[in-house]
N, C-alpha and C positions, 0 to 999 in steps of 0.2 A: 504493500499500499504506499502510495506517495502522498504525504501530507505537506501542505504549505502553511506554516504558521506566520501570521502577520500581527506585529504589535510594536508600538513605539516604546513600550515598557520592556526594554531589553538592553542588556549591557552593550557598550561600545568602547573603543579604545580611549575615548576622552572621559567616559562615565562608566567605569568598570562595575559599579554596583547598582546601576540603574536597572530596575526590574529584575533583579537577581532571582526572584521567585519564578519568573517566566523561563529564565535560562535553566533552572533546575528541572522544570517540567519537560523542556525540550531534551535535556541530557538523558532523562529517564526514558523518554519516548524513543530516543535514538536507538535503544536497545531492542525496540519492538517494531519499529517501522522505519521507512525511509522519510526523513523529514528535512525540510529546508526552511530558512527563516528570512523574512523581510521585516526590517525595523526602520520604518520611514523617519526621516529627520527633517526639521524645518530648514528651508533654504535661507542662507544668510547673505544679505547684500555685501558687496566687496568692501565698502566703507567700514562696516561693522566687524569684518573678519580680523582686523587688527586687535580687537578685544577678545580674541579667541581664548585666551588663557582664563578668562572669567566666564561671564554669562554665555558667550558664544563659543565655548570650547568645542562643541560638536561640529563646528564649521570645518575643523581640520580632519574630521573622520573621513576615510575613503569611502567610495561608493560600494566597495566590496572588501570585506576583511574577514580574518579568521579569529573567531572568539572561542577559546577552549576546544579547538578542534572542529568547530562548526563554521561553515561558510554562511556569512550574514550579509545580506544586501541592504543598502541604505539609500533607497531613492529619495530625492529631495522634493518637498512640496512647498508651495507658497503659504505664508501665514500673514494675516492682518489682525493683530491682537485686539482684544476688547470688542469694538463695535461690530466688526465683521468676523468674529471668531466662529460664528455659525456656518461660515463659508468653507471652512477648513476641509470637510469631506469633498467638496467640489474641487479644491485645488489638489487634493491628494489622489483624486480618481484617475486622472490621465497618467501620471508617473507609475501608479500601481498597474494599470491596465497594460501599459507597454512592457513593463518588467515581467508581469505574470504571463503575458502572451509568449514572450521569449522563453521563459522557464517551461511552460506547457509544451511548446514546440520541441524543446530539448528532451524532455521526458514528461509524458502526460501526468497532470495533477489529478489525484483521485478526490481529495477532500481539502477544503480550505478552512482554517480555524483562525479567527481574528480575536485577539485578547485586547479588550478596551474598546467599548461600544462606539465612543465618539472621540475623534472622527474615524478611527481605524475601521471599526466594524461597519459604519455606514458606507464608507468608500469601498471596503472589501465586498460588501453585500452587492453593491452596484456592478463590480467587476465579475463576481460570481454569476450574476444573472447574465451578463454579456457573454461570458465564456461557457455558460451552461454547466457550472460546477456546483456540487452541493457545498453548503457552508454551515459551520458551527460558530456561533458567536459566544464568547466568554466575557461575562461581566465581572469586573474586579472590585467595584465600590462606588466611588464618586460618579462613575460614568452612568450609573442608573439611580443613585440615591440623591444626587445633587444636580447634575448636568440637565436633567429635564426641566428644572426650575429656571434655567437661564433662557434669555430671549431666543425664540426661533429654533430651539433645539429639540423640544419635546417630540414634535411630529417626525423629525428626522430619525430620532432614536427609536420611536415606536415603529416607524416604517421598517427600520433595519431589523428590529427584533421580530416583526411578523414575517419578514422575508426569509429569516434564517430557518433551516431545517430543524435545528436544535439550539437552545440557549443554555449554556452551563453557567452556574453560579458557585461561589466558594462556600456559601452556607445558607441556612434557612432564612436568615434575616434578608439576604439579597433576593432570595426566592420570593418573599413577600413583596419586595419592590418590583420585581419582574411581573408578578401577577397584577400589581396596581397599574402597570403599563400595558395591561391586557394581553400578555403572553399566556397562551393556554397552558394549563397545568401539566398536561401530558407532553408538552414540548420543553419543559424545564428539568434539567438534571443538576443535582447538587453534587459537586466534586471538590471536596476540601483540599487545600494545599497540603503538602507534606512538610516534613522537617528533616534536615540532615542530622540524624541522631549520632552519627560518628563525630561530626564537627561540634554540634552543640550538645555537650555532655557535662557531667558534674566533675569539676576539679576543686582542689583545695582552695578555699576562699583566700587565706593568708598568702598562699603561693601565688595566686592570680595577682594580688595587690602588690607583692614584691616585684613580679615581672613587669608590672605596669608602672612601678615607681609611685604608688599611691601611699601617702603618709597619713598617719593618724589611725584611730580605732574606729571612726565612723559614729553612728551608722551612715552608710552611703546609699543614696538614692540614685538610680540611673534612668535616663530617658534617651531613646535613640530615634532620630527622625529629622526630617527637614524642619528648619526653623521658620515656619510660616503659620498662618492663621489656623489652618486645619489641624495641625498637629498639636496646637494648644499649649505650648511650653509655658506661656504666660500664666496659666492657671496654676502651675506648680510653683511658680515664683510667688504668686498671691497666697497660696497655701502656706508657704514658708513664712511669709510676712505675718499671717494670722497666728502661726505657731509662736513667733517671737512676741507678738502682742499678748498671747496667753501665757508667756513665761516659760514655754517648753524649750528644752535644750534642742537646738536645731540640728537635724541630720545634714549631711553634706550632699548637695545635689551635683551629679556629674551629667553633663549634656553632650552627647555625641551627635554631630550634624552641623550643617551649614544651611544658610537660607536667607531670604530677604529681610527677615525681622531680627537678625543677630544684633545689630547695633541697638535696636529698640529694647531688646531683652536685656542687653548689658546695662543700658540706662535705667531700665525698670529695677533691676537687682541693686544697683547703686542707690536709686531713690528710696527703695525699701530698707536700706541699711543691712542687706544680707549678702553683699557681693563677696564677702570672705567665705561664705558657705555655698557658693556656686562656682563651678569651674566649667568653662566652655572649652571643650576638647577639639572642636572642628570634626571634619570627616575622618573616619578611620577605615582601614581596609577591612573587607568582609571577613577575612580569616582572623582578624584580631577581635571582632565583636564578641566571641564566646568568652574571652578572657575578661572583658569588661562586665559581661552578664554574671560571671562567676564571682567577680570582685564585689559586686553589689549586694547589699542586704535585701533590697527591694527594687523591683522594676516598675516604672510608672509609664502609662500610656494615656495622656490627657486629651486625646483627639476629640474634635467635635464631630467628625465623620470618619467612618472606617468601613471596610468590607469585612474580611475575615483576616486580621492582621497577622502576618507571618512572624513579625518581630516579637509579638507576644508569645506565640508558641515556642519560639526559639529560647526566649528567657526561661520559660517554664521547663523546657528540655534541659536547661542548665541547673535545674533545681532551685531556681530563684523565684520566690513569690512575687505576685504582681498586684498592682492597683490600676485598673483601667476604666475608661469611660464606658458607660453602658450604651454603646452605639453599635450599629451593624450587627455582626454575628458574634460580638465579644461575649455575649451571654452563653454562647455554645462552647466557649473555651474556659472562662473563669468559673470556678466552682468552690465550694467550701474548703476543699483540701488544697487549693493552690493560690488563693488570693481574694480580693474583694473588688466589687464594682462601685464606681462613684458616679454621681450625676454629671452628665457632660456640661462643661462650661461653669461648674460650680466649685470654686476654690474651697469653700467650707466643707463640702462633701469630701473633696480630696484630702483635706487636713485630717478629718475624722477617720477616714479609711486607712490613710497612711499610718497614723498613730496606732490604730488597731492592729495593723500588720506588723509594725515594728515591736509591739508589746507581746506578740504571739511567738511561741517557739514552733518552728516549722520543721517538718521532716522532708529533707531535700529529695530523697529517693521517691517518696510518695508524690511529691509535686511532679517529678519527671514522668512518673507512670501515667499521669493524667493526659499526657500528649504522646505517649509512647506508641500508640497504635497508628500514628499518622506517618507514612513514609512517602518519598517521592515516587518509588516504584509503584505503590498502590494508587497513588494520584494519577500517574501516567496510565495505568491499566484502566482506570475509569474513563480517561479520555479515549483510549483505544477502543473500548467497547462502544462508546458513542460514535466514533468514526465509522466502525464497521457496520453499525445499524444504519447510519445515514447513507453509507455507500451501497449497502444492499438495497435499501429502499429506492435509491437513485437508479441503480441497475435494473431493479424490477419494473421500473417505469420507463424502460427503454433509454435511459441516460438523459432524460429530459430534465431541465431545471425545475425544481419543485418549491413552491412557496409553502411555508408551514400552514397546516390546515387550521 
């Protein structure tokens, strides 16, 4: 079976940890089928390429490269941010069509799988119809729980979801969102992401701190993610401020990640008088993240929106308890034996849940067992089953393009 996976959420030479979860799915699928990857990137005008070391680093990514033994194609598409953002699928369509036609001529494509509904899934759906290929769309989170609320996007997203032979989602929370967008229940398959249990495993906490050069006895809180509005790091800073007001001995917050709000968060910590208890660590390579998770007493995920966050499962696989916002499919991951949920966007709720977790004695092996049943091979097997069903249905109907009924 020849599968073509399309997603902008995929690593490239300039952003090696971008969409690392999609990479894990592809690597597992590679053992089971023939798979190629298209990871579209925005076109950058020549005057802006001089800034390529920062915001436009992807401008230097070649149109085709090898990522972990995978050939990855990077067609460029035009972007007009903000006002005309809803046009991005239109701009993506022609570059995708040209490339996919060429790949199909070289070796016929059996199934197309697009991860991230807008703009990737919308454009890929149009191409699939043009080429007469079956398509599976995979929703990741914001693409169906937030983007439909943005101007002119809902109709495009609903159209793509109806066009798909099958829609896969990461958890039941996202399934509910797909149902709200009028996707028939029988066309939705829940396939949770896996966890690399060999990489994310329990190691000695003191040894992890020694290797990372972490000084002091803690306790240490850790959050990992982009420093933007969605990931909600400001709510952790507000929770620490409230702890200080209540006379609580402050834990030390370690923040891994970069993003547009970094300076605002630095200013916020200084204004609250807690900057000595907050360390901004910047981006860290993916292979180093397990050390940080093992070094922490508690992992925190204060997002205001999520799908089924892999970073949360990875922390739990390291035997580290977690406090996470009750959003998306987080409630399918957090349970009594591995952490607590807090109200999204509510610093007081986070303060109370963090203190409750820090005051509890946790069994790290028991925490790990709560996510021990999720592997990337099982995840890939779920996708393969869907691909086989879709291809069989397509074949039974004489190879004609089928819209979901």
